[in-house]
KOLKE-801877 format. One record per residue (C-alpha): residue number from 0; residue in three letters; x, y, z. Coordinates in steps of 0.2 Angstrom, whole numbers, plus 5000, padded with zeros to 4 digits. Example, Ala and Ser with C-alpha at 12.3 -4.5 7.8 and 13.67 -1.06 7.14 Angstrom:
# KOLKE-801877
+-----+--------+------+------+------+
| num | residu |   px |   py |   pz |
+-----+--------+------+------+------+
|   0 |    ALA | 5062 | 4978 | 5039 |
|   1 |    SER | 5068 | 4995 | 5036 |
+-----+--------+------+------+------+
This chain:
# KOLKE-801877
+-----+--------+------+------+------+
| num | residu |   px |   py |   pz |
+-----+--------+------+------+------+
|   0 |    MET | 5185 | 4735 | 5348 |
|   1 |    PHE | 5188 | 4733 | 5330 |
|   2 |    PHE | 5183 | 4745 | 5317 |
|   3 |    LYS | 5179 | 4741 | 5299 |
|   4 |    LYS | 5188 | 4752 | 5287 |
|   5 |    LYS | 5175 | 4763 | 5278 |
|   6 |    GLN | 5173 | 4760 | 5260 |
|   7 |    GLU | 5179 | 4776 | 5252 |
|   8 |    THR | 5170 | 4783 | 5237 |
|   9 |    ARG | 5177 | 4798 | 5227 |
|  10 |    THR | 5168 | 4808 | 5214 |
|  11 |    TYR | 5173 | 4817 | 5198 |
|  12 |    ASP | 5164 | 4829 | 5187 |
|  13 |    LYS | 5156 | 4818 | 5174 |
|  14 |    GLU | 5150 | 4833 | 5163 |
|  15 |    SER | 5168 | 4839 | 5160 |
|  16 |    GLN | 5179 | 4825 | 5164 |
|  17 |    LYS | 5181 | 4807 | 5157 |
|  18 |    PRO | 5191 | 4793 | 5165 |
|  19 |    MET | 5206 | 4787 | 5156 |
|  20 |    ILE | 5222 | 4776 | 5157 |
|  21 |    ARG | 5238 | 4784 | 5150 |
|  22 |    SER | 5250 | 4771 | 5144 |
|  23 |    SER | 5268 | 4774 | 5139 |
|  24 |    ILE | 5273 | 4765 | 5123 |
|  25 |    CYS | 5291 | 4764 | 5129 |
|  26 |    THR | 5290 | 4759 | 5147 |
|  27 |    GLY | 5273 | 4751 | 5147 |
|  28 |    GLU | 5269 | 4762 | 5163 |
|  29 |    LYS | 5251 | 4765 | 5165 |
|  30 |    VAL | 5243 | 4780 | 5175 |
|  31 |    ALA | 5224 | 4781 | 5179 |
|  32 |    GLY | 5216 | 4798 | 5179 |
|  33 |    PHE | 5204 | 4810 | 5171 |
|  34 |    GLN | 5205 | 4820 | 5155 |
|  35 |    ASP | 5196 | 4837 | 5154 |
|  36 |    ILE | 5184 | 4836 | 5139 |
|  37 |    ARG | 5186 | 4854 | 5135 |
|  38 |    THR | 5205 | 4857 | 5137 |
|  39 |    GLY | 5212 | 4840 | 5135 |
|  40 |    LYS | 5222 | 4842 | 5151 |
|  41 |    PHE | 5225 | 4825 | 5159 |
|  42 |    THR | 5225 | 4824 | 5178 |
|  43 |    GLU | 5234 | 4809 | 5186 |
|  44 |    VAL | 5226 | 4800 | 5200 |
|  45 |    MET | 5235 | 4784 | 5203 |
|  46 |    LEU | 5248 | 4772 | 5195 |
|  47 |    ILE | 5242 | 4756 | 5188 |
|  48 |    ARG | 5254 | 4741 | 5191 |
|  49 |    THR | 5242 | 4727 | 5192 |
|  50 |    SER | 5224 | 4723 | 5187 |
|  51 |    GLU | 5219 | 4725 | 5206 |
|  52 |    ASP | 5225 | 4743 | 5205 |
|  53 |    LEU | 5214 | 4746 | 5190 |
|  54 |    GLU | 5199 | 4738 | 5200 |
|  55 |    GLU | 5203 | 4749 | 5215 |
|  56 |    PHE | 5202 | 4765 | 5203 |
|  57 |    ARG | 5185 | 4759 | 5196 |
|  58 |    ARG | 5179 | 4755 | 5214 |
|  59 |    LEU | 5184 | 4772 | 5221 |
|  60 |    TYR | 5176 | 4782 | 5207 |
|  61 |    GLY | 5161 | 4771 | 5202 |
|  62 |    ILE | 5167 | 4768 | 5185 |
|  63 |    CYS | 5161 | 4753 | 5174 |
|  64 |    GLU | 5173 | 4745 | 5162 |
|  65 |    SER | 5166 | 4753 | 5146 |
|  66 |    GLU | 5169 | 4771 | 5152 |
|  67 |    ILE | 5188 | 4770 | 5153 |
|  68 |    SER | 5198 | 4772 | 5137 |
|  69 |    THR | 5217 | 4770 | 5135 |
|  70 |    GLN | 5228 | 4784 | 5127 |
|  71 |    TYR | 5246 | 4779 | 5121 |
+-----+--------+------+------+------+
């Protein structure tokens, strides 16, 4: 038998966290994660190398395009 891979969906606290992309000015490396609204602490979730990686991040957490901001 063949089993279909289950679509994984993760959650985050929408009240206290906002999705964000951190981009390095020097190297151009991008990391997706969540920033705590109260403390400003950034929690890294995954490295973004391609647009497919960004789409995967959005799919995993149910985030639409306009919700993600970029910090340099």
